[in-house]
PDB file of the backbone (N, CA, C, O) and the ligand in Angstrom, with CONECT records:
HET     ZN  A 101       1
ATOM      1  N   MET A   1      19.915 -35.203  10.128  1.00  0.00           N
ATOM      2  CA  MET A   1      19.025 -35.408   8.914  1.00  0.00           C
ATOM      3  C   MET A   1      17.618 -34.946   9.276  1.00  0.00           C
ATOM      4  O   MET A   1      17.038 -34.105   8.590  1.00  0.00           O
ATOM      5  N   ASN A   2      17.085 -35.490  10.335  1.00  0.00           N
ATOM      6  CA  ASN A   2      15.756 -35.160  10.754  1.00  0.00           C
ATOM      7  C   ASN A   2      15.705 -33.650  11.097  1.00  0.00           C
ATOM      8  O   ASN A   2      14.736 -32.962  10.777  1.00  0.00           O
ATOM      9  N   ARG A   3      16.751 -33.168  11.742  1.00  0.00           N
ATOM     10  CA  ARG A   3      16.852 -31.753  12.129  1.00  0.00           C
ATOM     11  C   ARG A   3      16.864 -30.832  10.938  1.00  0.00           C
ATOM     12  O   ARG A   3      16.157 -29.824  10.899  1.00  0.00           O
ATOM     13  N   ALA A   4      17.678 -31.190   9.965  1.00  0.00           N
ATOM     14  CA  ALA A   4      17.735 -30.438   8.735  1.00  0.00           C
ATOM     15  C   ALA A   4      16.385 -30.315   8.048  1.00  0.00           C
ATOM     16  O   ALA A   4      16.010 -29.265   7.525  1.00  0.00           O
ATOM     17  N   ARG A   5      15.665 -31.447   8.072  1.00  0.00           N
ATOM     18  CA  ARG A   5      14.369 -31.431   7.419  1.00  0.00           C
ATOM     19  C   ARG A   5      13.350 -30.534   8.159  1.00  0.00           C
ATOM     20  O   ARG A   5      12.497 -29.894   7.546  1.00  0.00           O
ATOM     21  N   LYS A   6      13.476 -30.515   9.498  1.00  0.00           N
ATOM     22  CA  LYS A   6      12.654 -29.603  10.295  1.00  0.00           C
ATOM     23  C   LYS A   6      12.992 -28.152   9.959  1.00  0.00           C
ATOM     24  O   LYS A   6      12.100 -27.316   9.812  1.00  0.00           O
ATOM     25  N   PHE A   7      14.249 -27.869   9.841  1.00  0.00           N
ATOM     26  CA  PHE A   7      14.698 -26.489   9.509  1.00  0.00           C
ATOM     27  C   PHE A   7      14.093 -26.067   8.143  1.00  0.00           C
ATOM     28  O   PHE A   7      13.562 -24.964   8.007  1.00  0.00           O
ATOM     29  N   CYS A   8      14.181 -26.920   7.190  1.00  0.00           N
ATOM     30  CA  CYS A   8      13.669 -26.633   5.864  1.00  0.00           C
ATOM     31  C   CYS A   8      12.170 -26.367   5.946  1.00  0.00           C
ATOM     32  O   CYS A   8      11.668 -25.467   5.272  1.00  0.00           O
ATOM     33  N   THR A   9      11.454 -27.127   6.754  1.00  0.00           N
ATOM     34  CA  THR A   9       9.979 -26.917   6.897  1.00  0.00           C
ATOM     35  C   THR A   9       9.676 -25.534   7.477  1.00  0.00           C
ATOM     36  O   THR A   9       8.725 -24.869   7.065  1.00  0.00           O
ATOM     37  N   VAL A  10      10.499 -25.115   8.439  1.00  0.00           N
ATOM     38  CA  VAL A  10      10.302 -23.814   9.089  1.00  0.00           C
ATOM     39  C   VAL A  10      10.531 -22.744   8.090  1.00  0.00           C
ATOM     40  O   VAL A  10       9.728 -21.817   7.981  1.00  0.00           O
ATOM     41  N   ILE A  11      11.643 -22.837   7.323  1.00  0.00           N
ATOM     42  CA  ILE A  11      11.966 -21.808   6.330  1.00  0.00           C
ATOM     43  C   ILE A  11      10.837 -21.713   5.273  1.00  0.00           C
ATOM     44  O   ILE A  11      10.374 -20.632   4.909  1.00  0.00           O
ATOM     45  N   PHE A  12      10.423 -22.918   4.803  1.00  0.00           N
ATOM     46  CA  PHE A  12       9.358 -22.924   3.834  1.00  0.00           C
ATOM     47  C   PHE A  12       8.089 -22.256   4.344  1.00  0.00           C
ATOM     48  O   PHE A  12       7.445 -21.489   3.628  1.00  0.00           O
ATOM     49  N   SER A  13       7.731 -22.565   5.618  1.00  0.00           N
ATOM     50  CA  SER A  13       6.565 -21.974   6.163  1.00  0.00           C
ATOM     51  C   SER A  13       6.663 -20.427   6.243  1.00  0.00           C
ATOM     52  O   SER A  13       5.687 -19.739   5.944  1.00  0.00           O
ATOM     53  N   LEU A  14       7.789 -19.896   6.629  1.00  0.00           N
ATOM     54  CA  LEU A  14       8.028 -18.498   6.707  1.00  0.00           C
ATOM     55  C   LEU A  14       7.840 -17.870   5.343  1.00  0.00           C
ATOM     56  O   LEU A  14       7.140 -16.868   5.200  1.00  0.00           O
ATOM     57  N   VAL A  15       8.478 -18.473   4.325  1.00  0.00           N
ATOM     58  CA  VAL A  15       8.377 -17.935   2.932  1.00  0.00           C
ATOM     59  C   VAL A  15       6.952 -17.953   2.499  1.00  0.00           C
ATOM     60  O   VAL A  15       6.481 -17.014   1.858  1.00  0.00           O
ATOM     61  N   PHE A  16       6.259 -18.996   2.832  1.00  0.00           N
ATOM     62  CA  PHE A  16       4.816 -19.140   2.436  1.00  0.00           C
ATOM     63  C   PHE A  16       4.027 -18.024   3.063  1.00  0.00           C
ATOM     64  O   PHE A  16       3.257 -17.350   2.379  1.00  0.00           O
ATOM     65  N   ILE A  17       4.204 -17.808   4.385  1.00  0.00           N
ATOM     66  CA  ILE A  17       3.462 -16.792   5.091  1.00  0.00           C
ATOM     67  C   ILE A  17       3.737 -15.362   4.473  1.00  0.00           C
ATOM     68  O   ILE A  17       2.807 -14.591   4.234  1.00  0.00           O
ATOM     69  N   VAL A  18       4.992 -15.061   4.239  1.00  0.00           N
ATOM     70  CA  VAL A  18       5.338 -13.771   3.693  1.00  0.00           C
ATOM     71  C   VAL A  18       4.743 -13.590   2.252  1.00  0.00           C
ATOM     72  O   VAL A  18       4.258 -12.514   1.903  1.00  0.00           O
ATOM     73  N   ALA A  19       4.798 -14.635   1.470  1.00  0.00           N
ATOM     74  CA  ALA A  19       4.388 -14.571   0.072  1.00  0.00           C
ATOM     75  C   ALA A  19       2.839 -14.318  -0.015  1.00  0.00           C
ATOM     76  O   ALA A  19       2.358 -13.642  -0.923  1.00  0.00           O
ATOM     77  N   PHE A  20       2.102 -14.882   0.952  1.00  0.00           N
ATOM     78  CA  PHE A  20       0.692 -14.822   0.838  1.00  0.00           C
ATOM     79  C   PHE A  20       0.066 -13.773   1.777  1.00  0.00           C
ATOM     80  O   PHE A  20      -1.161 -13.694   1.848  1.00  0.00           O
ATOM     81  N   ASN A  21       0.839 -12.991   2.475  1.00  0.00           N
ATOM     82  CA  ASN A  21       0.371 -11.930   3.312  1.00  0.00           C
ATOM     83  C   ASN A  21       1.090 -10.594   2.979  1.00  0.00           C
ATOM     84  O   ASN A  21       1.869 -10.083   3.784  1.00  0.00           O
ATOM     85  N   PRO A  22       0.811 -10.051   1.791  1.00  0.00           N
ATOM     86  CA  PRO A  22       1.462  -8.817   1.451  1.00  0.00           C
ATOM     87  C   PRO A  22       1.075  -7.661   2.440  1.00  0.00           C
ATOM     88  O   PRO A  22      -0.035  -7.680   2.973  1.00  0.00           O
ATOM     89  N   PRO A  23       1.918  -6.716   2.677  1.00  0.00           N
ATOM     90  CA  PRO A  23       1.572  -5.650   3.573  1.00  0.00           C
ATOM     91  C   PRO A  23       0.286  -4.943   3.135  1.00  0.00           C
ATOM     92  O   PRO A  23       0.051  -4.689   1.954  1.00  0.00           O
ATOM     93  N   LEU A  24      -0.526  -4.644   4.136  1.00  0.00           N
ATOM     94  CA  LEU A  24      -1.823  -4.022   3.863  1.00  0.00           C
ATOM     95  C   LEU A  24      -1.629  -2.533   3.602  1.00  0.00           C
ATOM     96  O   LEU A  24      -0.699  -1.937   4.145  1.00  0.00           O
ATOM     97  N   PRO A  25      -2.482  -1.916   2.782  1.00  0.00           N
ATOM     98  CA  PRO A  25      -2.416  -0.460   2.608  1.00  0.00           C
ATOM     99  C   PRO A  25      -2.579   0.241   3.970  1.00  0.00           C
ATOM    100  O   PRO A  25      -3.180  -0.279   4.910  1.00  0.00           O
ATOM    101  N   VAL A  26      -2.025   1.411   4.010  1.00  0.00           N
ATOM    102  CA  VAL A  26      -2.127   2.163   5.295  1.00  0.00           C
ATOM    103  C   VAL A  26      -3.609   2.516   5.531  1.00  0.00           C
ATOM    104  O   VAL A  26      -4.284   3.038   4.644  1.00  0.00           O
ATOM    105  N   SER A  27      -4.065   2.235   6.677  1.00  0.00           N
ATOM    106  CA  SER A  27      -5.479   2.536   7.006  1.00  0.00           C
ATOM    107  C   SER A  27      -5.611   3.396   8.250  1.00  0.00           C
ATOM    108  O   SER A  27      -4.865   3.286   9.223  1.00  0.00           O
ATOM    109  N   ALA A  28      -6.610   4.256   8.152  1.00  0.00           N
ATOM    110  CA  ALA A  28      -6.835   5.116   9.336  1.00  0.00           C
ATOM    111  C   ALA A  28      -7.570   4.291  10.390  1.00  0.00           C
ATOM    112  O   ALA A  28      -7.969   3.156  10.130  1.00  0.00           O
ATOM    113  N   ALA A  29      -7.743   4.851  11.549  1.00  0.00           N
ATOM    114  CA  ALA A  29      -8.298   4.075  12.662  1.00  0.00           C
ATOM    115  C   ALA A  29      -9.730   3.599  12.395  1.00  0.00           C
ATOM    116  O   ALA A  29     -10.173   2.557  12.879  1.00  0.00           O
ATOM    117  N   ASP A  30     -10.433   4.426  11.593  1.00  0.00           N
ATOM    118  CA  ASP A  30     -11.835   4.055  11.301  1.00  0.00           C
ATOM    119  C   ASP A  30     -11.999   3.067  10.147  1.00  0.00           C
ATOM    120  O   ASP A  30     -13.111   2.735   9.737  1.00  0.00           O
ATOM    121  N   GLY A  31     -10.855   2.610   9.637  1.00  0.00           N
ATOM    122  CA  GLY A  31     -10.886   1.542   8.640  1.00  0.00           C
ATOM    123  C   GLY A  31     -10.883   2.040   7.218  1.00  0.00           C
ATOM    124  O   GLY A  31     -10.878   1.208   6.310  1.00  0.00           O
ATOM    125  N   THR A  32     -10.885   3.372   6.942  1.00  0.00           N
ATOM    126  CA  THR A  32     -10.785   3.837   5.616  1.00  0.00           C
ATOM    127  C   THR A  32      -9.361   3.883   5.113  1.00  0.00           C
ATOM    128  O   THR A  32      -8.454   4.148   5.903  1.00  0.00           O
ATOM    129  N   THR A  33      -9.122   3.642   3.857  1.00  0.00           N
ATOM    130  CA  THR A  33      -7.777   3.628   3.299  1.00  0.00           C
ATOM    131  C   THR A  33      -7.355   5.064   3.023  1.00  0.00           C
ATOM    132  O   THR A  33      -8.088   5.808   2.371  1.00  0.00           O
ATOM    133  N   VAL A  34      -6.195   5.459   3.504  1.00  0.00           N
ATOM    134  CA  VAL A  34      -5.756   6.865   3.281  1.00  0.00           C
ATOM    135  C   VAL A  34      -4.819   6.926   2.088  1.00  0.00           C
ATOM    136  O   VAL A  34      -3.887   6.130   1.971  1.00  0.00           O
ATOM    137  N   VAL A  35      -5.077   7.872   1.214  1.00  0.00           N
ATOM    138  CA  VAL A  35      -4.182   8.133   0.088  1.00  0.00           C
ATOM    139  C   VAL A  35      -3.838   9.652   0.126  1.00  0.00           C
ATOM    140  O   VAL A  35      -4.370  10.406   0.941  1.00  0.00           O
ATOM    141  N   TYR A  36      -2.946  10.055  -0.772  1.00  0.00           N
ATOM    142  CA  TYR A  36      -2.564  11.441  -0.765  1.00  0.00           C
ATOM    143  C   TYR A  36      -2.605  12.013  -2.156  1.00  0.00           C
ATOM    144  O   TYR A  36      -2.202  11.372  -3.126  1.00  0.00           O
ATOM    145  N   VAL A  37      -3.119  13.280  -2.243  1.00  0.00           N
ATOM    146  CA  VAL A  37      -3.118  13.995  -3.520  1.00  0.00           C
ATOM    147  C   VAL A  37      -2.246  15.249  -3.350  1.00  0.00           C
ATOM    148  O   VAL A  37      -1.861  15.643  -2.249  1.00  0.00           O
ATOM    149  N   THR A  38      -1.958  15.853  -4.531  1.00  0.00           N
ATOM    150  CA  THR A  38      -1.208  17.039  -4.527  1.00  0.00           C
ATOM    151  C   THR A  38      -2.067  18.253  -4.927  1.00  0.00           C
ATOM    152  O   THR A  38      -3.181  18.066  -5.416  1.00  0.00           O
ATOM    153  N   LYS A  39      -1.589  19.462  -4.738  1.00  0.00           N
ATOM    154  CA  LYS A  39      -2.387  20.670  -5.059  1.00  0.00           C
ATOM    155  C   LYS A  39      -2.789  20.691  -6.557  1.00  0.00           C
ATOM    156  O   LYS A  39      -3.925  21.005  -6.912  1.00  0.00           O
ATOM    157  N   THR A  40      -1.802  20.341  -7.419  1.00  0.00           N
ATOM    158  CA  THR A  40      -2.053  20.507  -8.819  1.00  0.00           C
ATOM    159  C   THR A  40      -2.236  19.253  -9.611  1.00  0.00           C
ATOM    160  O   THR A  40      -2.676  19.308 -10.760  1.00  0.00           O
ATOM    161  N   GLY A  41      -1.906  18.091  -9.021  1.00  0.00           N
ATOM    162  CA  GLY A  41      -1.965  16.819  -9.733  1.00  0.00           C
ATOM    163  C   GLY A  41      -3.365  16.268  -9.872  1.00  0.00           C
ATOM    164  O   GLY A  41      -4.296  16.705  -9.196  1.00  0.00           O
ATOM    165  N   GLU A  42      -3.498  15.293 -10.769  1.00  0.00           N
ATOM    166  CA  GLU A  42      -4.733  14.630 -11.007  1.00  0.00           C
ATOM    167  C   GLU A  42      -4.721  13.160 -10.548  1.00  0.00           C
ATOM    168  O   GLU A  42      -5.641  12.386 -10.813  1.00  0.00           O
ATOM    169  N   LYS A  43      -3.631  12.822  -9.847  1.00  0.00           N
ATOM    170  CA  LYS A  43      -3.438  11.411  -9.400  1.00  0.00           C
ATOM    171  C   LYS A  43      -3.448  11.420  -7.853  1.00  0.00           C
ATOM    172  O   LYS A  43      -3.192  12.414  -7.173  1.00  0.00           O
ATOM    173  N   TYR A  44      -3.768  10.213  -7.381  1.00  0.00           N
ATOM    174  CA  TYR A  44      -3.597  10.011  -5.918  1.00  0.00           C
ATOM    175  C   TYR A  44      -2.420   9.028  -5.697  1.00  0.00           C
ATOM    176  O   TYR A  44      -2.087   8.214  -6.558  1.00  0.00           O
ATOM    177  N   HIS A  45      -1.823   9.146  -4.521  1.00  0.00           N
ATOM    178  CA  HIS A  45      -0.589   8.446  -4.244  1.00  0.00           C
ATOM    179  C   HIS A  45      -0.628   7.774  -2.933  1.00  0.00           C
ATOM    180  O   HIS A  45      -1.406   8.134  -2.050  1.00  0.00           O
ATOM    181  N   SER A  46       0.258   6.742  -2.792  1.00  0.00           N
ATOM    182  CA  SER A  46       0.469   6.154  -1.455  1.00  0.00           C
ATOM    183  C   SER A  46       1.646   6.857  -0.798  1.00  0.00           C
ATOM    184  O   SER A  46       2.477   7.500  -1.439  1.00  0.00           O
ATOM    185  N   GLU A  47       1.665   6.694   0.535  1.00  0.00           N
ATOM    186  CA  GLU A  47       2.669   7.367   1.386  1.00  0.00           C
ATOM    187  C   GLU A  47       4.060   7.138   0.816  1.00  0.00           C
ATOM    188  O   GLU A  47       4.395   6.020   0.422  1.00  0.00           O
ATOM    189  N   GLY A  48       4.881   8.200   0.769  1.00  0.00           N
ATOM    190  CA  GLY A  48       6.248   8.055   0.392  1.00  0.00           C
ATOM    191  C   GLY A  48       6.538   8.202  -1.074  1.00  0.00           C
ATOM    192  O   GLY A  48       7.686   8.087  -1.502  1.00  0.00           O
ATOM    193  N   CYS A  49       5.491   8.461  -1.859  1.00  0.00           N
ATOM    194  CA  CYS A  49       5.718   8.643  -3.316  1.00  0.00           C
ATOM    195  C   CYS A  49       6.502   9.912  -3.623  1.00  0.00           C
ATOM    196  O   CYS A  49       6.299  10.945  -2.984  1.00  0.00           O
ATOM    197  N   LYS A  50       7.393   9.833  -4.595  1.00  0.00           N
ATOM    198  CA  LYS A  50       8.267  11.038  -4.828  1.00  0.00           C
ATOM    199  C   LYS A  50       7.453  12.260  -5.296  1.00  0.00           C
ATOM    200  O   LYS A  50       7.930  13.388  -5.174  1.00  0.00           O
ATOM    201  N   TYR A  51       6.240  12.057  -5.825  1.00  0.00           N
ATOM    202  CA  TYR A  51       5.430  13.169  -6.272  1.00  0.00           C
ATOM    203  C   TYR A  51       4.825  13.994  -5.118  1.00  0.00           C
ATOM    204  O   TYR A  51       4.304  15.092  -5.315  1.00  0.00           O
ATOM    205  N   LEU A  52       4.916  13.426  -3.928  1.00  0.00           N
ATOM    206  CA  LEU A  52       4.386  14.080  -2.738  1.00  0.00           C
ATOM    207  C   LEU A  52       5.312  15.088  -2.097  1.00  0.00           C
ATOM    208  O   LEU A  52       5.006  15.668  -1.056  1.00  0.00           O
ATOM    209  N   LYS A  53       6.483  15.291  -2.757  1.00  0.00           N
ATOM    210  CA  LYS A  53       7.485  16.158  -2.148  1.00  0.00           C
ATOM    211  C   LYS A  53       6.999  17.621  -2.117  1.00  0.00           C
ATOM    212  O   LYS A  53       7.294  18.361  -1.178  1.00  0.00           O
ATOM    213  N   LYS A  54       6.255  18.020  -3.152  1.00  0.00           N
ATOM    214  CA  LYS A  54       5.842  19.477  -3.248  1.00  0.00           C
ATOM    215  C   LYS A  54       4.626  19.743  -2.366  1.00  0.00           C
ATOM    216  O   LYS A  54       4.595  20.702  -1.595  1.00  0.00           O
ATOM    217  N   SER A  55       3.625  18.871  -2.496  1.00  0.00           N
ATOM    218  CA  SER A  55       2.475  19.023  -1.551  1.00  0.00           C
ATOM    219  C   SER A  55       1.920  17.699  -1.283  1.00  0.00           C
ATOM    220  O   SER A  55       2.131  16.764  -2.055  1.00  0.00           O
ATOM    221  N   LYS A  56       1.210  17.576  -0.208  1.00  0.00           N
ATOM    222  CA  LYS A  56       0.736  16.270   0.239  1.00  0.00           C
ATOM    223  C   LYS A  56      -0.585  16.503   1.019  1.00  0.00           C
ATOM    224  O   LYS A  56      -0.572  16.973   2.156  1.00  0.00           O
ATOM    225  N   ILE A  57      -1.680  16.173   0.398  1.00  0.00           N
ATOM    226  CA  ILE A  57      -3.005  16.350   1.008  1.00  0.00           C
ATOM    227  C   ILE A  57      -3.644  14.981   1.320  1.00  0.00           C
ATOM    228  O   ILE A  57      -3.877  14.185   0.411  1.00  0.00           O
ATOM    229  N   GLU A  58      -3.914  14.723   2.562  1.00  0.00           N
ATOM    230  CA  GLU A  58      -4.483  13.458   2.967  1.00  0.00           C
ATOM    231  C   GLU A  58      -5.930  13.378   2.590  1.00  0.00           C
ATOM    232  O   GLU A  58      -6.676  14.336   2.790  1.00  0.00           O
ATOM    233  N   LYS A  59      -6.352  12.242   2.040  1.00  0.00           N
ATOM    234  CA  LYS A  59      -7.749  11.992   1.670  1.00  0.00           C
ATOM    235  C   LYS A  59      -8.018  10.551   1.883  1.00  0.00           C
ATOM    236  O   LYS A  59      -7.092   9.739   1.875  1.00  0.00           O
ATOM    237  N   SER A  60      -9.320  10.182   2.084  1.00  0.00           N
ATOM    238  CA  SER A  60      -9.680   8.778   2.020  1.00  0.00           C
ATOM    239  C   SER A  60      -9.717   8.328   0.575  1.00  0.00           C
ATOM    240  O   SER A  60     -10.023   9.097  -0.336  1.00  0.00           O
ATOM    241  N   LEU A  61      -9.391   7.044   0.394  1.00  0.00           N
ATOM    242  CA  LEU A  61      -9.428   6.536  -0.997  1.00  0.00           C
ATOM    243  C   LEU A  61     -10.741   6.779  -1.665  1.00  0.00           C
ATOM    244  O   LEU A  61     -10.774   7.093  -2.855  1.00  0.00           O
ATOM    245  N   GLU A  62     -11.847   6.644  -0.933  1.00  0.00           N
ATOM    246  CA  GLU A  62     -13.178   6.817  -1.499  1.00  0.00           C
ATOM    247  C   GLU A  62     -13.339   8.263  -2.024  1.00  0.00           C
ATOM    248  O   GLU A  62     -13.810   8.484  -3.140  1.00  0.00           O
ATOM    249  N   ASP A  63     -12.925   9.256  -1.167  1.00  0.00           N
ATOM    250  CA  ASP A  63     -13.004  10.641  -1.567  1.00  0.00           C
ATOM    251  C   ASP A  63     -12.200  10.955  -2.774  1.00  0.00           C
ATOM    252  O   ASP A  63     -12.641  11.672  -3.672  1.00  0.00           O
ATOM    253  N   ALA A  64     -11.024  10.419  -2.793  1.00  0.00           N
ATOM    254  CA  ALA A  64     -10.077  10.729  -3.914  1.00  0.00           C
ATOM    255  C   ALA A  64     -10.695  10.224  -5.239  1.00  0.00           C
ATOM    256  O   ALA A  64     -10.697  10.946  -6.237  1.00  0.00           O
ATOM    257  N   VAL A  65     -11.218   8.976  -5.240  1.00  0.00           N
ATOM    258  CA  VAL A  65     -11.869   8.421  -6.422  1.00  0.00           C
ATOM    259  C   VAL A  65     -13.073   9.225  -6.791  1.00  0.00           C
ATOM    260  O   VAL A  65     -13.263   9.579  -7.955  1.00  0.00           O
ATOM    261  N   ALA A  66     -13.901   9.523  -5.801  1.00  0.00           N
ATOM    262  CA  ALA A  66     -15.135  10.291  -6.020  1.00  0.00           C
ATOM    263  C   ALA A  66     -14.800  11.664  -6.615  1.00  0.00           C
ATOM    264  O   ALA A  66     -15.570  12.178  -7.426  1.00  0.00           O
ATOM    265  N   GLU A  67     -13.714  12.244  -6.247  1.00  0.00           N
ATOM    266  CA  GLU A  67     -13.332  13.523  -6.826  1.00  0.00           C
ATOM    267  C   GLU A  67     -12.594  13.475  -8.175  1.00  0.00           C
ATOM    268  O   GLU A  67     -12.155  14.490  -8.716  1.00  0.00           O
ATOM    269  N   GLY A  68     -12.489  12.290  -8.665  1.00  0.00           N
ATOM    270  CA  GLY A  68     -11.898  12.106  -9.991  1.00  0.00           C
ATOM    271  C   GLY A  68     -10.432  11.887 -10.073  1.00  0.00           C
ATOM    272  O   GLY A  68      -9.867  11.922 -11.166  1.00  0.00           O
ATOM    273  N   TYR A  69      -9.775  11.657  -8.942  1.00  0.00           N
ATOM    274  CA  TYR A  69      -8.359  11.369  -8.968  1.00  0.00           C
ATOM    275  C   TYR A  69      -8.159   9.923  -9.481  1.00  0.00           C
ATOM    276  O   TYR A  69      -8.987   9.032  -9.291  1.00  0.00           O
ATOM    277  N   GLU A  70      -7.005   9.762 -10.138  1.00  0.00           N
ATOM    278  CA  GLU A  70      -6.700   8.429 -10.663  1.00  0.00           C
ATOM    279  C   GLU A  70      -5.442   7.880  -9.962  1.00  0.00           C
ATOM    280  O   GLU A  70      -4.642   8.697  -9.505  1.00  0.00           O
ATOM    281  N   PRO A  71      -5.220   6.634  -9.848  1.00  0.00           N
ATOM    282  CA  PRO A  71      -4.058   6.075  -9.126  1.00  0.00           C
ATOM    283  C   PRO A  71      -2.791   6.416  -9.914  1.00  0.00           C
ATOM    284  O   PRO A  71      -2.733   6.329 -11.140  1.00  0.00           O
ATOM    285  N   CYS A  72      -1.757   6.819  -9.114  1.00  0.00           N
ATOM    286  CA  CYS A  72      -0.441   7.104  -9.691  1.00  0.00           C
ATOM    287  C   CYS A  72       0.157   5.806 -10.246  1.00  0.00           C
ATOM    288  O   CYS A  72       0.002   4.720  -9.686  1.00  0.00           O
ATOM    289  N   SER A  73       0.846   5.981 -11.374  1.00  0.00           N
ATOM    290  CA  SER A  73       1.441   4.785 -12.025  1.00  0.00           C
ATOM    291  C   SER A  73       2.788   4.448 -11.404  1.00  0.00           C
ATOM    292  O   SER A  73       3.307   3.353 -11.621  1.00  0.00           O
ATOM    293  N   LYS A  74       3.359   5.360 -10.640  1.00  0.00           N
ATOM    294  CA  LYS A  74       4.688   5.139 -10.050  1.00  0.00           C
ATOM    295  C   LYS A  74       4.562   4.418  -8.697  1.00  0.00           C
ATOM    296  O   LYS A  74       5.331   3.494  -8.432  1.00  0.00           O
ATOM    297  N   CYS A  75       3.641   4.807  -7.861  1.00  0.00           N
ATOM    298  CA  CYS A  75       3.649   4.224  -6.514  1.00  0.00           C
ATOM    299  C   CYS A  75       2.535   3.166  -6.313  1.00  0.00           C
ATOM    300  O   CYS A  75       2.441   2.552  -5.250  1.00  0.00           O
ATOM    301  N   SER A  76       1.703   2.967  -7.343  1.00  0.00           N
ATOM    302  CA  SER A  76       0.699   1.897  -7.269  1.00  0.00           C
ATOM    303  C   SER A  76      -0.151   1.979  -5.958  1.00  0.00           C
ATOM    304  O   SER A  76      -0.115   1.064  -5.136  1.00  0.00           O
ATOM    305  N   PRO A  77      -0.866   3.026  -5.796  1.00  0.00           N
ATOM    306  CA  PRO A  77      -1.658   3.151  -4.523  1.00  0.00           C
ATOM    307  C   PRO A  77      -2.851   2.090  -4.651  1.00  0.00           C
ATOM    308  O   PRO A  77      -3.139   1.559  -5.724  1.00  0.00           O
ATOM    309  N   PRO A  78      -3.509   1.837  -3.459  1.00  0.00           N
ATOM    310  CA  PRO A  78      -4.629   0.923  -3.497  1.00  0.00           C
ATOM    311  C   PRO A  78      -5.759   1.435  -4.336  1.00  0.00           C
ATOM    312  O   PRO A  78      -5.898   2.650  -4.477  1.00  0.00           O
ATOM    313  N   GLU A  79      -6.566   0.590  -4.896  1.00  0.00           N
ATOM    314  CA  GLU A  79      -7.716   0.998  -5.709  1.00  0.00           C
ATOM    315  C   GLU A  79      -8.967   0.483  -5.116  1.00  0.00           C
ATOM    316  O   GLU A  79      -8.931  -0.494  -4.367  1.00  0.00           O
ATOM    317  N   LEU A  80     -10.121   1.113  -5.422  1.00  0.00           N
ATOM    318  CA  LEU A  80     -11.385   0.673  -4.898  1.00  0.00           C
ATOM    319  C   LEU A  80     -11.829  -0.634  -5.561  1.00  0.00           C
ATOM    320  O   LEU A  80     -12.893  -1.161  -5.236  1.00  0.00           O
TER     321      LEU A  80
HETATM  322 ZN    ZN A 101       2.647   8.334  -6.700  1.00  0.00          ZN2+
END
């Protein structure tokens, strides 16, 4: 009984930790957030988006926004 309760506490703690620590956006070593744009598109994307199959140009999030790119609606990249 006591053991089962302990087990439940551990599981609950793990779920709590996962729920409140979503994976952080991919960041370069200098701390800037990296996103990707395409040659012809007007959106910026996060790594692995299907729209990056044709072309994939790495940019910092700040640069992408400054250059007028908007976040992709499919891959929900980080926003400033
Ligand atoms: Zn995308």
